[in-house]
N, CA, C and O atoms as CSV, one atom per row, in Angstrom:
chain,resi,resn,atom,element,x,y,z
A,1,MET,N,N,75.022,175.733,180.533
A,1,MET,CA,C,75.845,175.318,180.384
A,1,MET,C,C,75.964,174.324,180.195
A,1,MET,O,O,76.072,173.611,181.193
A,2,VAL,N,N,76.034,173.494,178.501
A,2,VAL,CA,C,77.093,172.545,178.454
A,2,VAL,C,C,78.359,172.509,177.862
A,2,VAL,O,O,78.721,172.962,176.776
A,3,LEU,N,N,79.093,171.801,178.880
A,3,LEU,CA,C,81.056,171.468,177.688
A,3,LEU,C,C,80.631,169.997,177.235
A,3,LEU,O,O,80.121,169.309,178.120
A,4,MET,N,N,80.797,169.344,175.777
A,4,MET,CA,C,81.359,168.554,175.498
A,4,MET,C,C,82.850,168.786,175.337
A,4,MET,O,O,83.484,169.828,175.166
A,5,MET,N,N,83.312,167.244,175.464
A,5,MET,CA,C,84.813,166.789,175.288
A,5,MET,C,C,84.462,165.776,173.350
A,5,MET,O,O,83.544,165.099,172.886
A,6,ALA,N,N,85.708,166.229,172.891
A,6,ALA,CA,C,85.378,164.275,172.301
A,6,ALA,C,C,86.929,164.739,172.221
A,6,ALA,O,O,87.535,165.805,172.110
A,7,HIS,N,N,87.310,163.064,172.360
A,7,HIS,CA,C,88.222,162.065,172.444
A,7,HIS,C,C,88.406,161.202,171.346
A,7,HIS,O,O,87.753,160.166,171.223
A,8,SER,N,N,89.582,161.713,170.239
A,8,SER,CA,C,89.136,160.976,169.202
A,8,SER,C,C,91.398,160.441,169.429
A,8,SER,O,O,92.400,161.125,169.637
A,9,PHE,N,N,91.092,158.587,169.174
A,9,PHE,CA,C,92.993,158.822,169.260
A,9,PHE,C,C,92.488,157.557,167.716
A,9,PHE,O,O,91.433,157.086,167.291
A,10,ALA,N,N,94.416,157.438,167.228
A,10,ALA,CA,C,94.334,156.908,166.192
A,10,ALA,C,C,95.116,155.396,166.916
A,10,ALA,O,O,95.649,155.156,167.999
A,11,VAL,N,N,94.803,154.497,165.506
A,11,VAL,CA,C,95.396,152.973,165.295
A,11,VAL,C,C,96.214,152.814,164.183
A,11,VAL,O,O,95.715,152.117,163.300
A,12,ASN,N,N,97.672,153.394,163.901
A,12,ASN,CA,C,98.288,152.739,163.093
A,12,ASN,C,C,98.654,150.853,162.644
A,12,ASN,O,O,99.780,150.366,162.542
A,13,ILE,N,N,97.549,150.244,162.483
A,13,ILE,CA,C,97.481,148.889,161.841
A,13,ILE,C,C,98.322,148.540,161.002
A,13,ILE,O,O,99.032,147.542,161.125
A,14,SER,N,N,98.346,149.440,159.906
A,14,SER,CA,C,98.743,149.683,158.389
A,14,SER,C,C,100.184,148.821,158.900
A,14,SER,O,O,100.083,147.598,158.995
A,15,VAL,N,N,100.686,149.070,159.022
A,15,VAL,CA,C,102.509,148.413,159.078
A,15,VAL,C,C,102.633,146.939,159.362
A,15,VAL,O,O,103.652,146.253,159.450
A,16,MET,N,N,101.568,146.659,159.467
A,16,MET,CA,C,101.277,144.731,159.934
A,16,MET,C,C,100.928,144.474,158.077
A,16,MET,O,O,101.713,143.993,157.260
A,17,ALA,N,N,99.542,144.964,157.827
A,17,ALA,CA,C,99.017,144.573,156.529
A,17,ALA,C,C,100.084,144.673,155.525
A,17,ALA,O,O,100.080,143.754,154.707
A,18,GLU,N,N,101.054,145.622,155.378
A,18,GLU,CA,C,102.078,145.627,154.252
A,18,GLU,C,C,103.257,144.347,155.035
A,18,GLU,O,O,104.153,144.827,154.341
A,19,GLN,N,N,103.543,143.903,155.343
A,19,GLN,CA,C,104.681,142.735,155.901
A,19,GLN,C,C,104.210,141.400,155.631
A,19,GLN,O,O,103.738,140.649,156.484
A,20,HIS,N,N,104.409,141.044,153.983
A,20,HIS,CA,C,104.524,139.704,153.881
A,20,HIS,C,C,105.026,138.513,154.519
A,20,HIS,O,O,106.147,138.468,155.025
A,21,LEU,N,N,104.170,137.488,154.502
A,21,LEU,CA,C,105.258,135.836,155.182
A,21,LEU,C,C,105.959,135.237,153.626
A,21,LEU,O,O,105.494,134.530,152.732
A,22,GLN,N,N,106.958,135.742,153.777
A,22,GLN,CA,C,107.836,134.501,152.470
A,22,GLN,C,C,107.233,133.177,152.953
A,22,GLN,O,O,106.434,132.883,153.842
A,23,LEU,N,N,107.952,132.458,151.987
A,23,LEU,CA,C,107.570,130.610,152.329
A,23,LEU,C,C,108.737,129.963,151.194
A,23,LEU,O,O,108.655,130.223,149.993
A,24,GLU,N,N,109.800,129.106,151.760
A,24,GLU,CA,C,111.017,128.766,150.493
A,24,GLU,C,C,110.385,127.736,151.310
A,24,GLU,O,O,109.961,127.547,152.450
A,25,GLU,N,N,110.521,127.178,150.215
A,25,GLU,CA,C,110.659,125.183,150.560
A,25,GLU,C,C,112.405,124.627,149.846
A,25,GLU,O,O,113.105,125.149,148.978
A,26,MET,N,N,112.602,123.416,150.665
A,26,MET,CA,C,113.738,122.754,150.608
A,26,MET,C,C,113.573,121.932,150.496
A,26,MET,O,O,112.514,121.507,150.958
A,27,PRO,N,N,114.350,121.143,149.888
A,27,PRO,CA,C,115.066,119.432,150.648
A,27,PRO,C,C,115.588,119.816,151.456
A,27,PRO,O,O,115.985,120.979,151.385
A,28,GLY,N,N,115.856,118.998,152.670
A,28,GLY,CA,C,116.665,118.743,153.905
A,28,GLY,C,C,117.383,117.980,153.221
A,28,GLY,O,O,117.269,117.659,152.038
A,29,SER,N,N,118.738,117.451,154.601
A,29,SER,CA,C,120.079,116.661,153.844
A,29,SER,C,C,119.869,115.632,153.759
A,29,SER,O,O,120.637,114.981,153.051
A,30,ARG,N,N,118.459,114.758,154.583
A,30,ARG,CA,C,118.069,113.390,154.493
A,30,ARG,C,C,116.467,112.855,153.680
A,30,ARG,O,O,115.378,113.297,154.048
A,31,GLU,N,N,116.576,112.211,152.956
A,31,GLU,CA,C,114.952,111.532,152.166
A,31,GLU,C,C,114.333,111.612,152.906
A,31,GLU,O,O,114.713,111.271,154.025
A,32,GLY,N,N,112.951,112.135,152.693
A,32,GLY,CA,C,111.701,112.497,153.472
A,32,GLY,C,C,111.388,113.237,154.414
A,32,GLY,O,O,110.308,113.325,154.999
A,33,VAL,N,N,113.226,114.292,154.717
A,33,VAL,CA,C,112.774,115.510,155.855
A,33,VAL,C,C,112.469,117.202,154.747
A,33,VAL,O,O,113.464,117.883,154.496
A,34,GLN,N,N,111.064,117.665,154.214
A,34,GLN,CA,C,111.321,118.981,154.275
A,34,GLN,C,C,111.787,120.336,154.857
A,34,GLN,O,O,111.587,120.555,156.052
A,35,ILE,N,N,112.336,121.161,154.158
A,35,ILE,CA,C,112.351,122.174,155.166
A,35,ILE,C,C,111.641,122.988,154.589
A,35,ILE,O,O,111.446,122.720,153.404
A,36,MET,N,N,110.822,124.557,155.248
A,36,MET,CA,C,110.210,125.604,154.921
A,36,MET,C,C,110.952,126.350,156.043
A,36,MET,O,O,111.057,126.216,157.262
A,37,ARG,N,N,111.601,127.521,154.741
A,37,ARG,CA,C,111.806,129.178,155.661
A,37,ARG,C,C,111.319,129.714,155.766
A,37,ARG,O,O,111.483,130.491,154.825
A,38,LEU,N,N,110.330,130.170,156.575
A,38,LEU,CA,C,109.655,131.526,156.831
A,38,LEU,C,C,110.547,132.946,156.850
A,38,LEU,O,O,111.715,133.241,157.101
A,39,THR,N,N,109.403,133.615,156.465
A,39,THR,CA,C,110.308,135.192,156.616
A,39,THR,C,C,109.018,136.795,156.330
A,39,THR,O,O,108.426,137.427,155.455
A,40,GLY,N,N,109.261,136.704,157.884
A,40,GLY,CA,C,107.843,137.668,157.642
A,40,GLY,C,C,107.052,137.198,158.761
A,40,GLY,O,O,107.157,136.035,159.151
A,41,PRO,N,N,106.041,138.270,159.456
A,41,PRO,CA,C,104.792,137.841,160.461
A,41,PRO,C,C,103.973,136.933,159.730
A,41,PRO,O,O,103.667,136.990,158.539
A,42,LEU,N,N,103.541,135.782,160.902
A,42,LEU,CA,C,102.582,135.016,160.725
A,42,LEU,C,C,101.768,134.393,161.279
A,42,LEU,O,O,101.672,133.439,162.050
A,43,THR,N,N,100.738,135.611,160.371
A,43,THR,CA,C,98.732,136.255,161.004
A,43,THR,C,C,98.171,136.421,160.280
A,43,THR,O,O,98.525,136.542,159.107
A,44,LEU,N,N,96.424,136.527,160.972
A,44,LEU,CA,C,95.403,136.094,160.411
A,44,LEU,C,C,95.439,136.933,158.014
A,44,LEU,O,O,94.750,136.840,156.998
A,45,MET,N,N,96.086,137.265,158.250
A,45,MET,CA,C,96.650,138.298,156.730
A,45,MET,C,C,97.453,137.532,156.549
A,45,MET,O,O,97.866,138.333,155.712
A,46,ASN,N,N,98.528,136.265,156.456
A,46,ASN,CA,C,98.912,135.897,155.366
A,46,ASN,C,C,98.495,133.791,155.502
A,46,ASN,O,O,98.605,132.952,154.608
A,47,VAL,N,N,98.055,133.608,156.902
A,47,VAL,CA,C,97.665,131.981,156.945
A,47,VAL,C,C,97.317,131.486,156.906
A,47,VAL,O,O,97.214,130.545,157.692
A,48,PHE,N,N,96.668,131.736,155.655
A,48,PHE,CA,C,95.763,130.834,155.059
A,48,PHE,C,C,96.737,130.166,153.227
A,48,PHE,O,O,96.404,129.493,152.252
A,49,GLY,N,N,97.966,130.884,153.690
A,49,GLY,CA,C,98.853,130.769,152.278
A,49,GLY,C,C,100.005,129.526,152.824
A,49,GLY,O,O,100.627,128.666,152.201
A,50,PHE,N,N,99.938,129.948,154.487
A,50,PHE,CA,C,101.465,129.556,154.952
A,50,PHE,C,C,100.596,127.477,156.044
A,50,PHE,O,O,100.965,126.576,156.797
A,51,GLN,N,N,99.025,128.093,155.033
A,51,GLN,CA,C,98.587,126.090,156.177
A,51,GLN,C,C,97.655,125.442,154.868
A,51,GLN,O,O,97.129,124.330,154.919
A,52,SER,N,N,97.580,126.240,153.861
A,52,SER,CA,C,97.917,125.115,152.136
A,52,SER,C,C,99.045,124.743,151.849
A,52,SER,O,O,99.064,123.512,151.869
A,53,LYS,N,N,100.321,125.301,151.504
A,53,LYS,CA,C,101.285,124.963,151.784
A,53,LYS,C,C,101.591,123.857,153.092
A,53,LYS,O,O,102.412,123.015,152.728
A,54,VAL,N,N,101.266,123.716,154.100
A,54,VAL,CA,C,102.118,123.143,155.168
A,54,VAL,C,C,100.996,121.112,155.532
A,54,VAL,O,O,101.256,120.079,156.150
A,55,ARG,N,N,99.543,121.749,154.478
A,55,ARG,CA,C,98.815,120.232,154.147
A,55,ARG,C,C,99.648,120.213,152.871
A,55,ARG,O,O,99.680,119.050,152.470
A,56,ALA,N,N,100.318,121.006,152.088
A,56,ALA,CA,C,100.846,120.008,151.015
A,56,ALA,C,C,101.626,119.311,151.017
A,56,ALA,O,O,101.788,118.555,150.060
A,57,ASP,N,N,102.654,119.287,152.420
A,57,ASP,CA,C,103.496,118.840,152.312
A,57,ASP,C,C,103.370,117.612,152.873
A,57,ASP,O,O,102.922,117.247,153.960
A,58,GLN,N,N,104.246,116.543,151.160
A,58,GLN,CA,C,103.347,114.611,152.925
A,58,GLN,C,C,104.628,113.836,153.742
A,58,GLN,O,O,104.859,112.805,154.374
A,59,SER,N,N,105.634,115.727,153.028
A,59,SER,CA,C,107.654,114.416,153.625
A,59,SER,C,C,107.029,114.239,155.518
A,59,SER,O,O,106.177,114.778,156.225
A,60,ARG,N,N,108.219,113.008,155.684
A,60,ARG,CA,C,107.793,112.475,156.863
A,60,ARG,C,C,107.970,113.332,158.047
A,60,ARG,O,O,107.577,113.265,159.211
A,61,ALA,N,N,108.527,113.972,157.525
A,61,ALA,CA,C,109.501,115.121,158.751
A,61,ALA,C,C,109.663,116.299,158.340
A,61,ALA,O,O,110.663,116.496,157.649
A,62,LEU,N,N,108.730,117.468,158.633
A,62,LEU,CA,C,109.343,118.860,158.495
A,62,LEU,C,C,109.360,119.577,159.411
A,62,LEU,O,O,108.888,119.452,160.541
A,63,ILE,N,N,110.239,120.822,158.668
A,63,ILE,CA,C,110.790,121.497,159.853
A,63,ILE,C,C,111.012,122.913,159.178
A,63,ILE,O,O,111.601,123.321,158.177
A,64,LEU,N,N,110.022,123.645,160.524
A,64,LEU,CA,C,109.151,125.452,160.163
A,64,LEU,C,C,110.604,125.928,160.147
A,64,LEU,O,O,110.942,125.163,161.051
A,65,ASP,N,N,111.519,126.449,159.907
A,65,ASP,CA,C,112.606,127.185,159.634
A,65,ASP,C,C,111.571,129.008,160.947
A,65,ASP,O,O,110.980,129.876,160.305
A,66,PHE,N,N,111.597,129.064,161.732
A,66,PHE,CA,C,111.142,130.725,162.413
A,66,PHE,C,C,112.001,131.389,162.403
A,66,PHE,O,O,111.693,132.310,163.159
A,67,THR,N,N,113.560,131.665,161.783
A,67,THR,CA,C,114.422,132.502,162.079
A,67,THR,C,C,114.235,133.980,161.806
A,67,THR,O,O,114.654,134.992,162.367
A,68,GLY,N,N,113.482,133.765,160.780
A,68,GLY,CA,C,113.118,135.500,160.437
A,68,GLY,C,C,111.680,135.396,159.999
A,68,GLY,O,O,111.123,135.932,159.041
A,69,VAL,N,N,111.290,134.724,160.760
A,69,VAL,CA,C,108.975,134.827,161.482
A,69,VAL,C,C,109.967,135.718,163.170
A,69,VAL,O,O,110.697,135.080,163.929
A,70,PRO,N,N,109.635,137.310,163.312
A,70,PRO,CA,C,109.539,138.223,164.430
A,70,PRO,C,C,108.418,137.949,165.082
A,70,PRO,O,O,108.713,137.479,166.181
A,71,LEU,N,N,106.622,138.060,164.839
A,71,LEU,CA,C,105.791,137.317,165.543
A,71,LEU,C,C,104.543,136.366,164.930
A,71,LEU,O,O,104.262,136.220,163.741
A,72,ALA,N,N,104.015,135.886,165.860
A,72,ALA,CA,C,102.553,134.934,165.250
A,72,ALA,C,C,101.797,135.684,166.136
A,72,ALA,O,O,102.203,136.187,167.184
A,73,ASP,N,N,100.511,135.744,165.602
A,73,ASP,CA,C,99.379,136.130,166.017
A,73,ASP,C,C,98.289,134.544,166.792
A,73,ASP,O,O,98.615,133.357,166.770
A,74,SER,N,N,97.411,134.974,167.201
A,74,SER,CA,C,97.010,133.928,166.943
A,74,SER,C,C,96.154,133.057,166.631
A,74,SER,O,O,95.460,132.239,167.234
A,75,ALA,N,N,96.381,133.485,165.193
A,75,ALA,CA,C,95.924,133.025,163.835
A,75,ALA,C,C,97.249,132.357,163.215
A,75,ALA,O,O,97.214,132.028,162.029
A,76,GLY,N,N,98.506,132.128,164.027
A,76,GLY,CA,C,98.827,132.206,163.593
A,76,GLY,C,C,99.630,130.850,164.485
A,76,GLY,O,O,100.503,130.074,164.095
A,77,ILE,N,N,99.154,130.920,165.382
A,77,ILE,CA,C,99.622,129.726,166.503
A,77,ILE,C,C,99.072,128.771,166.255
A,77,ILE,O,O,99.573,127.648,166.295
A,78,GLY,N,N,97.268,129.198,165.774
A,78,GLY,CA,C,96.177,127.956,165.497
A,78,GLY,C,C,96.525,126.751,164.162
A,78,GLY,O,O,96.343,125.548,163.974
A,79,ALA,N,N,97.285,128.225,163.232
A,79,ALA,CA,C,97.935,127.108,162.453
A,79,ALA,C,C,99.013,126.772,162.666
A,79,ALA,O,O,99.592,126.638,161.587
A,80,LEU,N,N,99.541,126.584,163.352
A,80,LEU,CA,C,100.724,125.782,163.638
A,80,LEU,C,C,100.520,124.751,165.030
A,80,LEU,O,O,101.503,124.274,165.596
A,81,VAL,N,N,99.519,124.562,165.356
A,81,VAL,CA,C,99.327,123.477,166.023
A,81,VAL,C,C,98.010,122.530,165.093
A,81,VAL,O,O,97.829,121.314,165.151
A,82,GLY,N,N,97.279,123.480,164.324
A,82,GLY,CA,C,96.662,122.422,163.123
A,82,GLY,C,C,97.218,121.801,162.467
A,82,GLY,O,O,96.663,120.931,161.794
A,83,ALA,N,N,98.874,122.092,162.418
A,83,ALA,CA,C,100.153,122.024,161.462
A,83,ALA,C,C,100.218,120.424,162.290
A,83,ALA,O,O,99.996,119.286,161.876
A,84,TYR,N,N,100.606,120.933,163.564
A,84,TYR,CA,C,100.605,119.969,164.788
A,84,TYR,C,C,100.133,118.318,164.552
A,84,TYR,O,O,100.590,117.178,164.468
A,85,VAL,N,N,99.070,118.977,164.520
A,85,VAL,CA,C,97.912,117.546,164.517
A,85,VAL,C,C,97.335,116.951,163.416
A,85,VAL,O,O,96.609,115.968,163.564
A,86,SER,N,N,97.603,117.498,162.150
A,86,SER,CA,C,97.791,117.068,161.066
A,86,SER,C,C,99.196,116.287,160.701
A,86,SER,O,O,99.113,115.516,159.745
A,87,ARG,N,N,100.183,116.372,161.204
A,87,ARG,CA,C,100.944,115.567,160.959
A,87,ARG,C,C,100.915,114.104,161.866
A,87,ARG,O,O,100.919,112.891,161.660
A,88,GLN,N,N,100.874,115.327,163.315
A,88,GLN,CA,C,100.584,113.507,164.015
A,88,GLN,C,C,100.164,112.706,164.127
A,88,GLN,O,O,100.731,111.708,164.572
A,89,LYS,N,N,98.512,112.774,163.644
A,89,LYS,CA,C,97.742,111.106,163.569
A,89,LYS,C,C,98.464,111.093,162.170
A,89,LYS,O,O,98.493,109.980,161.645
A,90,ASP,N,N,98.962,111.961,161.577
A,90,ASP,CA,C,100.039,110.982,160.290
A,90,ASP,C,C,100.414,110.216,160.024
A,90,ASP,O,O,100.276,109.389,159.123
A,91,GLY,N,N,101.343,110.483,161.315
A,91,GLY,CA,C,103.048,109.912,162.125
A,91,GLY,C,C,103.954,110.440,161.759
A,91,GLY,O,O,105.129,110.096,161.887
A,92,ARG,N,N,103.514,111.376,161.240
A,92,ARG,CA,C,104.582,112.227,160.187
A,92,ARG,C,C,105.311,113.337,161.465
A,92,ARG,O,O,104.484,113.704,162.300
A,93,THR,N,N,106.632,113.830,161.646
A,93,THR,CA,C,105.993,114.531,162.670
A,93,THR,C,C,106.684,117.157,162.108
A,93,THR,O,O,107.101,117.658,161.064
A,94,LEU,N,N,106.442,117.652,163.222
A,94,LEU,CA,C,107.053,118.750,162.805
A,94,LEU,C,C,108.440,119.073,163.403
A,94,LEU,O,O,108.726,118.340,164.349
A,95,GLY,N,N,109.582,120.207,163.002
A,95,GLY,CA,C,110.123,120.624,164.158
A,95,GLY,C,C,109.727,122.425,163.998
A,95,GLY,O,O,108.977,122.885,163.137
A,96,LEU,N,N,110.515,123.297,165.161
A,96,LEU,CA,C,110.709,124.589,164.859
A,96,LEU,C,C,111.735,124.365,165.024
A,96,LEU,O,O,112.318,123.399,165.518
A,97,VAL,N,N,112.316,126.099,164.231
A,97,VAL,CA,C,114.243,126.131,164.265
A,97,VAL,C,C,114.464,127.465,164.116
A,97,VAL,O,O,114.170,128.133,163.125
A,98,GLY,N,N,114.972,127.830,165.083
A,98,GLY,CA,C,114.722,129.912,165.869
A,98,GLY,C,C,113.452,130.821,166.057
A,98,GLY,O,O,113.107,131.859,165.493
A,99,VAL,N,N,112.876,130.058,167.053
A,99,VAL,CA,C,112.046,130.580,167.319
A,99,VAL,C,C,112.073,131.436,168.104
A,99,VAL,O,O,112.361,130.902,169.175
A,100,ASN,N,N,111.929,132.601,168.252
A,100,ASN,CA,C,111.993,134.130,168.990
A,100,ASN,C,C,111.044,134.082,170.468
A,100,ASN,O,O,109.835,134.015,170.692
A,101,GLN,N,N,112.176,134.147,171.258
A,101,GLN,CA,C,111.484,134.387,172.244
A,101,GLN,C,C,109.610,134.785,172.851
A,101,GLN,O,O,108.911,134.194,173.675
A,102,ARG,N,N,109.250,136.367,171.748
A,102,ARG,CA,C,108.035,137.286,171.671
A,102,ARG,C,C,106.792,135.257,171.157
A,102,ARG,O,O,105.708,134.952,171.656
A,103,ILE,N,N,107.628,134.406,170.069
A,103,ILE,CA,C,106.533,133.850,169.888
A,103,ILE,C,C,106.655,132.226,170.821
A,103,ILE,O,O,105.790,131.437,171.198
A,104,HIS,N,N,107.875,132.236,170.917
A,104,HIS,CA,C,108.568,130.765,171.947
A,104,HIS,C,C,106.805,131.749,173.778
A,104,HIS,O,O,106.132,131.148,174.614
A,105,GLN,N,N,106.895,133.058,173.494
A,105,GLN,CA,C,105.806,132.755,174.845
A,105,GLN,C,C,104.295,132.942,175.168
A,105,GLN,O,O,103.417,132.951,176.030
A,106,ALA,N,N,104.739,133.132,173.403
A,106,ALA,CA,C,102.525,132.745,173.129
A,106,ALA,C,C,102.130,132.082,173.401
A,106,ALA,O,O,101.202,131.797,174.159
A,107,LEU,N,N,103.358,131.269,172.288
A,107,LEU,CA,C,102.635,129.466,172.936
A,107,LEU,C,C,102.733,128.797,174.085
A,107,LEU,O,O,102.052,127.781,174.225
A,108,GLU,N,N,103.742,129.313,175.295
A,108,GLU,CA,C,103.107,129.180,176.553
A,108,GLU,C,C,102.212,129.742,177.305
A,108,GLU,O,O,101.728,129.678,178.435
A,109,VAL,N,N,102.133,130.393,176.189
A,109,VAL,CA,C,100.386,130.781,177.592
A,109,VAL,C,C,99.721,130.583,176.534
A,109,VAL,O,O,98.645,130.995,176.969
A,110,THR,N,N,99.446,130.211,175.250
A,110,THR,CA,C,98.509,129.561,175.349
A,110,THR,C,C,98.757,127.982,175.672
A,110,THR,O,O,97.822,127.232,175.392
A,111,ARG,N,N,99.700,127.525,176.125
A,111,ARG,CA,C,99.710,126.257,176.729
A,111,ARG,C,C,99.971,125.255,175.904
A,111,ARG,O,O,99.282,124.273,176.180
A,112,VAL,N,N,100.864,125.060,174.772
A,112,VAL,CA,C,100.984,124.745,173.676
A,112,VAL,C,C,102.194,124.489,172.886
A,112,VAL,O,O,102.365,123.887,171.826
A,113,GLU,N,N,103.253,125.312,173.951
A,113,GLU,CA,C,104.112,124.553,173.271
A,113,GLU,C,C,104.761,123.109,173.442
A,113,GLU,O,O,105.644,122.644,172.720
A,114,ASN,N,N,104.153,122.481,174.544
A,114,ASN,CA,C,104.368,120.666,174.066
A,114,ASN,C,C,104.209,120.423,173.536
A,114,ASN,O,O,104.588,119.265,173.359
A,115,PHE,N,N,103.847,120.721,173.036
A,115,PHE,CA,C,103.305,120.128,171.080
A,115,PHE,C,C,104.769,120.548,170.503
A,115,PHE,O,O,105.399,119.644,171.053
A,116,PHE,N,N,105.207,120.872,170.183
A,116,PHE,CA,C,106.510,121.370,169.561
A,116,PHE,C,C,107.819,120.440,169.984
A,116,PHE,O,O,108.055,119.966,171.095
A,117,LYS,N,N,108.204,120.380,169.382
A,117,LYS,CA,C,110.087,120.107,168.942
A,117,LYS,C,C,111.006,121.396,168.606
A,117,LYS,O,O,111.204,121.887,167.495
A,118,PHE,N,N,111.658,121.932,170.205
A,118,PHE,CA,C,112.360,123.291,169.119
A,118,PHE,C,C,113.471,122.544,168.609
A,118,PHE,O,O,113.411,121.319,168.718
A,119,PHE,N,N,114.697,123.182,167.951
A,119,PHE,CA,C,116.040,123.636,168.165
A,119,PHE,C,C,116.173,124.864,167.609
A,119,PHE,O,O,115.367,125.780,167.445
A,120,GLN,N,N,117.434,124.725,167.319
A,120,GLN,CA,C,118.654,126.013,167.541
A,120,GLN,C,C,118.727,126.441,166.222
A,120,GLN,O,O,118.474,127.581,165.831
A,121,THR,N,N,119.223,125.111,165.272
A,121,THR,CA,C,119.726,125.279,164.178
A,121,THR,C,C,119.297,124.540,163.754
A,121,THR,O,O,118.803,123.668,164.469
A,122,LEU,N,N,119.212,124.418,162.009
A,122,LEU,CA,C,118.611,123.262,161.139
A,122,LEU,C,C,119.559,122.353,161.340
A,122,LEU,O,O,118.866,121.711,162.128
A,123,ALA,N,N,120.586,121.724,161.302
A,123,ALA,CA,C,120.940,121.444,161.389
A,123,ALA,C,C,120.994,120.317,162.876
A,123,ALA,O,O,121.726,119.357,163.117
A,124,GLU,N,N,120.212,120.761,163.428
A,124,GLU,CA,C,120.048,120.119,164.857
A,124,GLU,C,C,118.328,119.667,164.801
A,124,GLU,O,O,117.955,118.745,165.525
A,125,ALA,N,N,117.808,120.043,164.325
A,125,ALA,CA,C,116.797,119.345,163.298
A,125,ALA,C,C,116.842,118.434,163.292
A,125,ALA,O,O,116.419,117.488,163.957
A,126,GLU,N,N,117.733,118.705,162.003
A,126,GLU,CA,C,117.281,117.046,161.079
A,126,GLU,C,C,117.809,116.013,161.318
A,126,GLU,O,O,117.298,114.935,161.013
A,127,ALA,N,N,119.474,116.187,162.196
A,127,ALA,CA,C,119.317,114.767,162.660
A,127,ALA,C,C,118.192,114.775,163.832
A,127,ALA,O,O,117.518,113.759,163.663
A,128,ALA,N,N,117.717,115.499,164.941
A,128,ALA,CA,C,116.227,114.441,165.470
A,128,ALA,C,C,115.428,114.092,164.504
A,128,ALA,O,O,114.377,113.659,164.975
A,129,ALA,N,N,115.454,114.081,163.100
A,129,ALA,CA,C,114.840,113.411,162.300
A,129,ALA,C,C,115.344,112.484,161.594
A,129,ALA,O,O,115.427,111.982,160.473
A,130,GLY,N,N,115.591,112.451,162.454
A,130,GLY,CA,C,115.961,110.843,162.144
A,130,GLY,C,C,116.752,110.250,160.327
A,130,GLY,O,O,116.428,110.845,159.299
A,131,GLY,N,N,117.791,108.998,160.308
A,131,GLY,CA,C,117.635,108.378,158.436
A,131,GLY,C,C,117.626,107.182,158.375
A,131,GLY,O,O,117.534,106.621,157.283
């Protein structure tokens, strides 16, 4: 007699698929400074829209407000690195505001955290952007 046992499991990924990334663009308080406020996760599901907006931005200093971003997956981290590289080679800057511990750890694990300038507030980031 042969006894066969079947194991089954379910993984719920629909929660992430339903969460969209909202991008709100606004001018900074100084000329040449642009602020982009992100709300929602930065993931493979929405990274292309993010990349498009960042590439289109021609400001001298771009500040990404991550206060409303709960997580960034590997595609999101890659998009951030891409944004840094393209802005760096053009002599433009990129600052990150309100990055939570989870995202900061992901940047540390991938050994790219040193690429970025981190700020607690938009005011600090704008002051660092110069004028």
